[in-house]
N, C-alpha and C positions, 0 to 999 in steps of 0.2 A: 763340657759342652751341652746346653741345654736342647732336649729334644723338641722338635717342633711338631705339634698334633694339630690335625685338620679338624674343623667342627665337622661333625656330621652331616651331609647333605640330606635338605628335607625331601621327603617322598613327593613325588611328583603325582598328584591325582590321576587315576586311570578314569577312562569312560564310563565305567561302572560305578566309581566313587561319584562321579559328577552326576550320573542318572539319579542314585539313591538320595542325593543330596537334596536334588531338585523336589524329587516328591515329597520330602518332608518338609522343604523349605515353603513350598507353595500355601498348604493348608494352614503351617505356621504364620505367614504373612497374612491369610483372609483372618484368621483369629485376633491378630494384634491390631490390625486396622495400619497404624502409624507407626515407624519404629525406626531407629537409626541404624547405621549400616554397622557401627560399632556394636550395639547391642544385639545385633542377630549374631556378628561375628564371636562375641562372648558366650553365647547360649549354645551355639553349634561347636565350639572349639576350633573354628577356622581363621583363616586371615582376613582382613577385610578387602582385601582384592580378590579372593576368591568369591565373597559374598556379591561384591559388584560386578563380576564376570557371571555369575548365576543370575542374577536381577537382569543383565542384560540380555542373556538368553533367553528367559521368560518372555521379554519383550517382543522375543521374534517368534514366539511359539502360538500353536493355535490349532484350530481345525478349518479346513477349508470349507466352503459352501457348496451348494449343489452345483455351482460351474466348475468345480474342482480347481479353483483358484483362490487366493483368499484375498478377500473384500475386507471394507471397514465392518469392525464390530468382531471380525473371525479370529483375531489376535488378543492375547494379554496387552493391555496397557497398563501403563503407570504416571502419575504424576511427576513428569520429566524434572520441571525446574525444581520440585522439593529433592529430587533424586541428585541432581548436578549442583546446586546452590548450597543445599543444605545437609547432603548426605545422608536423607530420610528415604524409606520407602512406603510408598502408598500405592496399591493396586486399584486401579480404575475402572477397570474392564476384565471382567472374569468370561472365561471362556467354557461350555458345556458344564461347568461344576454347578452355576446356579439354576441349569436345567436339568440335574438330575433328580430322579423320584425322591420325595420326601414323605416322611411319615403324616396321616393326617393329624389333626388335633385329637380324634378320639382314639386311633393308635398309640400315641404318644403318652396318652393318659393312662392308658392300659398298660404300657410298659412301665410307665413311672410309678404306678400302683404297686406292681410288680415286685420293682427295684425297692420300695418302701417296706414291703413285705420281709423282703432278704434282709434289708437291713435291721430289721427290728429283731431277727434270729441272734441269738448269743454269741456266735461264733462270728457273725459280720458286724458287731456293734461299732466297731473301731475302725471299718475299712471306709477311707475318704474316697478311694475310687467310687463308689455307688454313689454318692452324693455330687460326685463329677459329672458322673454318665447322666444322672437326672437332670442336671442343670443343661447339659448338652442337647439333650431329649427336648428340653423345651425351647431351646432358642433353634434347634435346627428342625422344627415341625413346622407344616404350611401353615398354620395357624396356631394362636397361644391355646395350649391345651387346657381343659377345665380344670379348677383345682380338685386335686384328690389327696386324700388322706384315709390312710388304713391304722386303723386301730391297733395297738399293740395286745399281743394275746395274753391273756390271763397266765397261760402256760408256760411263759416264757422263764420263769424262775423254777418251774418244775422241770424244765428241758435241760436247762443249766446243772442242775442237781445230777439228774440221770445220767446226764453225758460224762460229767465229772466222775461217775463212778463206773461208768462203762471204760473210762481211758485210763483209770487208776486199778480197775480189775477188782473193785471191792461190793461185798454186797450191800442191797438194797432193802431198806424196811420203809414201809408206808402202810395206809389205810386204803382199801379201795371200795368202791360202791358198784356193784354188778348189775347187770341188767334191769335185776328186779327191785334195784334200789336199797339193796341191803349192804351194809357196812362191815368191812371184815379186814382184819389185820393180814399182811401179807410180807414176807422174806422171800427174796429172790436174788439171781444171780443174772446182771442185766447182760444181756447179750448185744442187741442192737436197737438204734433207734430209726424209725422209719416213718415218712409221712405218705398219707392217701388222701387227695383233694385236700379239704382243709383240716384235716385233723391229723395230729401225730401219736404215733405208738410205741410202746416199748414192747419188744419180743424178750423174755428171760425165763430161765428154769426157775418154777415155782417150787420152792421146798416145802410147801404145805401139800399140795396136788402132784408133788411128783413127776412133773412131765413140763414142758415148754407150753408157755401161754403167752398171749398177747394183750396188752395192758393198754387203753385209752388215756391219754396222758390228762384229758381233763376229768377223768373221775379218779384219779390220783391226790392223795389228800397229805402234807406234810410229810414228803421224802427225807428221809436221813439215810446217809453215806455211812455204813457202820465200818469199823475198823477189822471186820472179818474178811478175809479174800474170799473169791470164788472158788468154787471147788474146781481143782485141776482137770476132774471128768468133766466138767462143764464147759472149759476153754476147746474140748475136741466137737463139740457138739455142732453139725452142720444144719444150718438153717437153708430152706428151701426158699426159692422166689416167690414164692404165695405168701403173702402178709399172714393169712389166716391158715394155721395149721390144722389138720383135721384130728377128730378124735372116736373114738367108739361112741360118745353120747352124740354126737352130730345126728341131725334129724333131717332125711332126705324129703325132699320138696321138689313135686312137678310143676313144672312152670311152662306157659306159653308165652314165648318172646317175639318180638319184630327180629328178623333175622341181622339186622343192622347192628343191633345192639349185643349181642351174643358174645363177642370179644369182652365185654364188661363184665361176664360172668365167671371169668377165668380163674379168679380165686376162689370159688365156690366149687371146684371139681365137678364142672357140668359133664352128665353122660353125651353119649352121641346124640346129635341133633335128630328129629326127626320133622320133615315137612309136613306142615297141617293144613297150610293155606298158602296162597301167594304171599311170600316176605314174612311168614309167620312159622316158627319151628316151636317143638316141644323138646323139653330137656328136664334131665332130674338133678338137682342142685343139694349139696349139703350144708346146713346151717347151723351154728350153736345153738340157737333158741330162737324163737320165733320174734324176739325184739329184734333181733340182727334182720330177720326175713323183713320186717315192718320197713327199716332203714332203706333195704334192697329197693323194695317196692318203692318207696318214696323218692330215691334218687333215680327212677326210672318212669316216671310218670307217663303213662297211656301207652307203652310199650311192652309190659308185661303183666299177666294175669295168673293167680296162683288156680292151680288144677286139683291138687289133693297134697296131703291128706285132708279131710274135712274141718279136723281142728286149726287146720294151717290157715283154712280158706275162713273161719270163722274168727280166729286171731286178728286177721288183716281187716276183715270187714269190719270188726267192731273198734279198730283202732280208727277206721275211716270215720265211723258214726261219731264217736268221741270228738276226733277232730272238726267235723261239721260242727257239732251242736258248740263247740267252743268259738268258731267262727261266728256263727250265727248270735251267740251271747256277745260277743266283742261288737258286733256291727250294730246290736240293738233291734235286730230283725225277731 
């Protein structure tokens, strides 16, 4: 005698399931504009009757007005004729959602520019989610964002090669142009790639200098991943949080800076600050060379003054004079 088997009973959706479904259904319907019940059911993997019940519930949902009672416009609404005759869903009144704060056109443009920069990086080149997010930012802004384009970095290929060496644990060989403009060959054990503002840096064990060094990627020329693995001892090197590691050749420089920008000097091992005027402090930092000091001053215009030593003041002053002379020449003055 054949054994009778009952078909498994379908799971009855609980209150939490219905709420979760509604939370994803409303923005989905807003995005689609007009869509059939069958398409919604297929998209979410639910029955058509569940979709119809959810849509009917949406139509009696809303936010009461100042009187505490529901008035016209306080509820969601839909095109009932399309729903009943054609089994199609079209939301015609949205409650509170359209009133939610939106990014301004300028804010959206800034975010899109940042996302374009991220999409240009080698590890993000194939991620479609970034493109989708940029499109949503454009549609969701309070006004159409200004067209923004971020030029691809010339260091992208260099960054890809270096990250490949870091991942595979292989030595890296390249030519490097130092702050004096001198070019020399380097062989390093790559440890970490980091960014600071718009610049990318490689932190590595330099076999020539026999110490940890930081290299700017835009000064690295023709990097090649060798077939030599990094030294086992190199793998045990613990890098500090500061991007620029100090050395015995560092130069102490006394600065007077605005108190508000003092945290920006954290990478330069500042001494305990001394107040010299309202909102101005004096501190001593260490720099590997005066070229780095010039970049520091340029990045903090109007907030920093070099106090000592005299040759540091002279180096920065000479750099400023040369910059002014080039500006005057370019402007025809």
